[in-house]
N, C-alpha and C positions, 0 to 999 in steps of 0.2 A: 503496498499498500506505497504507493509514493506521497499521496496526500497525505496521510498523516504523518510520512517522514518529514516533511517542508514545513507543516502545519507546528509538530516537535521544534524544529530546529527554529524557527520564529518565535516561537512560545520561551524558547532556552534564552535565547539573545533578547529580546527584548524586555525579562526579567533582570537579565545580566545589567543593564544598558541601566534602565529607570529604575531599580530598587538596591541589585546586589552592589553595583560600584559604588554607587554613593556610600553603601553601609560602609564596604568597606574602608572607602578614604575616611568616614570618622567614627572607624572603629582601628585608625592607624593597622590597616594588614592583620587585622585581629583572624587566628585561625578557624574560627567560627564560621567565618565566610566561605570558607574554603566548603566546611562541612554543608553548609547551605546552599550553595553550588549543587553540589551531587545530590542535593537533596532534591533541588529545584527540576534537576534534571533527569530524575527519576517521573518525578511527577508530571513532568510537561508531557513526557510519554504517554501516561496514563492518559491525564485529560484531553491530548489528542483524539485518542483511542475514543475516548467518550463521548468527546464534539461531535466525532466523524459517523461515531457506528454506534452508540448510546440510545437508551429511548428518549426520548423528544422531550420530555419532562428533566432529565438527567444533562443532558445537552446543552438545553436552556439556560440550567440553572448554572452549569459550567461556567457556559458562554458569558452571558454578565456578571458572575462574577471577576472573568478573569478581566473581562473589560473596563469595569467597575475598578480595579483593582492598578492595571497596567494605563488609563487614561482618567483619571482622577479630575474632577473640574465641579466647581460650583452651576456650570450652564449645562445642559442638555448635551450629549455625547453627539459632534459632528464630524466626524473625521473626510478627509479631504478624499476626495474619489479615486484617486491612486489607490488607497488605504484598500478597496473593496475589491482588486486584485490581488491582495495577498492570500496566504491561504489563512491565516486567521480570518480578513474580511472576507473570504470565500463561505467559511462556515458558519460563521454571524448571520451571511446574508442569509443562505440555504436552512438553519435550522431556527434562528431568531426574527429576521426580516431586519428590520434596523430597530436596537435598541433604545431606543427613545422617541422616536417621531411618529403620528399618526399619519404622516402624507409626505414625501420626500418628493424633491424636482423629478423632471424628466432626466436633466443630466445625471443626479446621484442614482436614478431607477436604471438607466444604461450600467454606469458603473459597475451597478451590482450586478447585472443580468452580463455583460460584458459584451456589452452589444451599444449601438451611438444610440443617440439622444433621437434622433431621424427614426430610429428603432423602436425606440418604445412609443413613442407617436403613433407607429403605424399599429403595436398590440394594442392600446389603447382605445384606440379608433376602431379595432374588429374587435374588441370585447374577450380580449387575452388577457390583457391586467387591468384593474379596477383604477377605476380614477376617481380621486378624492372630492370631496363636494368643493370644499374653498382653492381647489388645485391642487396641482402633484397628482403624483400616485400612491396608492396606500403599499406601504412596505408587505404588509403579511400576503399581498396579490403576487410583489414581487417576490417573496420567499415561494408561495404555492408555485409559482412556475417556477423554479429552480429545482426544487423536490418532483416535478413532475420531468425532468430532464436525467433524473439520476439512474 
C-alpha cells in the first residue's frame, strides 16, 4: 500500500517539524525527544493504516485529531489548495470532506478532487456535486464522490 506509506512518511515529517524539533530545541537535545521520535514513527504507521482502511468513525476521529494537532489555530482550518494533493489532504478529503467548512469554493473542491475549477463547475451543473445554497460546493458531496472512485 503505497498510499499508506506516503501518508505515514508525511505524518512523521510533519510531527518532526511542528512538534518534535521545537521540543528538542526547548529541551536542549534531551534523550527523551529521541524516544518520542521513535514512538511517533510507530504510531504514524498505525494512524496511516487506520485513516486509510479503518472504519469511518475511527478514520474520521484520527484524521480530525491529527489535523487539529498539526494545524492549531483560532480560526477555522483553511489549508492552501496544494495541501489537498498531499497524502494527508487526500485521506482527509476522502474520509472527512472538509473538517471545518459547510461549503468550499469551486477551486478548493477542484483541489480536493484533483480536477480543475471548470471540472467542478461541470460536475455541479450535471448534479454530480451538490452546490451549497450560499455558494460553493458542499464538502460532503466531494467526499462522497471521492469514495465512489475507490
